[in-house]
N, C-alpha and C positions, 0 to 999 in steps of 0.2 A: 221565392222570395215571399217574406211576410205581408200579410193582408193589414196595411196599415189602419184601413177604415175600421177595423175590428178590435185590433188589439196592438200589442208592442211588447217585444221581448227583450229583455236585458239579461246579459250574461255577466255574472260578477265572479271574477277568477283570481286566484291568488294563493300563497302558501299557506302552511298550517299556522294558525294564530294571526292571520294579516288583518282580520277584521270583517271578513268576508260576509259572515250570517247577519252581525250586528248592524251593516251597512245595508243590507238587501232588507231586512225588517224596517229600517228608517224609510228606503224607498218605498216598501210596499204600504206602509202606513200612511203616506202622503195621501192616499186615496181614501175615500170612505169606506168604512167597515160594512160587513165582515170580511176578513182577510183569511184566505186559506193557507194553511202551512202544510205542505206535503213534505213528510219526513222520510227518508230512506234509511235511517240508522237501524240496526239492530242490537241490542244490548246483550253481547254475549258475556260481559264480565263486569266487574263493579266499577272500573275505570271508565267505561262506556257509558254505563249508567249514570256516573256523575256528569259526564260530558251532555248528555241528554237532558238531563234536570237542570243544568245551566242554560242550556238553550231555552227550555220550558219556562224558566224563572223570568227570563227577559221579556215574554211576551205576556201581556196584559189581556183584558177583555177585549173582545170583537175578534180574536183569533179563533178559527176552526182549526183543528190540526187533523189530518188524514195521514195514517201510516201506509207507506207503499214501498216496502223494501224490495219488491220484484216487480210487481205489475204498476209500475208508473204511469204507462201508456193507459192503462184503464182508470187510474184516479184523476188523471188529467182529463180524459173524456167525459167523466162524470161531473166535471165542474160547470157551475153555471155560468152564462155569458156575461161578460163584463167584469167578473170578480177579479179583485187582486189576488194574485197567487204567487207564493215563494216557495220554492222547490229547493230543498238542501238535504243533501248535495249529490251531484252525479257520480263523484267518484266513488261515495259509499254504495249507491246503488250499481256502479259498474263491479265494485268488488263483491258483493253479493250475487250478481251473475257469474263472474270469472269463478268464486267458490262452488256455485252450484254446477259448474262446467256447461253452461247453457252456450247457445250459438251466439257469440258477442257482437259480431258485425250485424246479425238479424235485428237482434234487440236495439243496437244502436241506430239502425236505420229506422226501425219503427218509432224510437224516441225522438229521433230528429224530424222525422215526418210530421209529428203532431205539433213538436214546437215551432214548426215552420208557420204555423196557422194559429196564432196566438187570439183568443178570443176575449182578451181583457188585459190589462198590464201584468205580465208574466216577468217574475225574477226568478233567475236560475244561478244557484251556486254551484262552483266546481273549483277543485284544487288544481293548481298548476305543479304537475308532478316532473316536468322536464327540465327543471333547473338543476337539479342536483346529480350526483355521481351515478353513472349506471350501475345498476344493481348487480348483485353477485349470484343471483338465480335465475332460472328460466322464469318461473312463475312471477317473479317481480318484475322482469323484463316485459315480460307479457302484458301485464298489467298495465305498466307505464306507458307501454307502446299504445295500449287500446285507450288509455286515459287521453293521451294526445291527439289521436285521431277524433275521439268524441268531441274533446273540447274544440277542435278545428272545426267538425262538422256543426256543432252547435253556434260556434261563432260567425259561421257563413250565413247562417238564416238569421241571426240576431239583428236587430235594429241597433242596439249598442252592446258595447262590451266595456267594461270596466275593469282594470286590474288593481288589486288592493295591495299596496306596500306599508307596512307599518302603521295600519288604521287609515290610510289615505287613498281615495280613489284616483286613480289615473284613467283618462279615457283613452281606450284603445280605438274605438270604432263609433 
């Protein structure tokens, strides 16, 4: 259970282009700067570089960006107390581990453990991947299942969970 005296964890979940990141940025910047943005994306192609640039363009002064495509736990552990943090996003982080053929269950346990002890206002973005069709290949099904389990684990330790639909936050927890 989260230690509410030290921090608060909010999970912002939704589909692609639902407004998750923009809403998380709004929530994070409600507190004083500096705000830390932990980015998990890796730019393997031009389209992903454009997506990353779009996210960066929305953030103004006061943001500190930390790239953590794989060792998200170490990036979180290095954070100062009480600092607002936005982690964007868990599904890209999970993708990186799946593609690297790491022990997904162990990595998710490590991550959930540290997220269960927020030391400030922490906002975590993740994609809801279970609302679509069943993927047609084993790798995609393995990813979808792992993402669903990770989202459930993080939601269980979160103080609040918001589901983004068409740019609107719906309170789930």
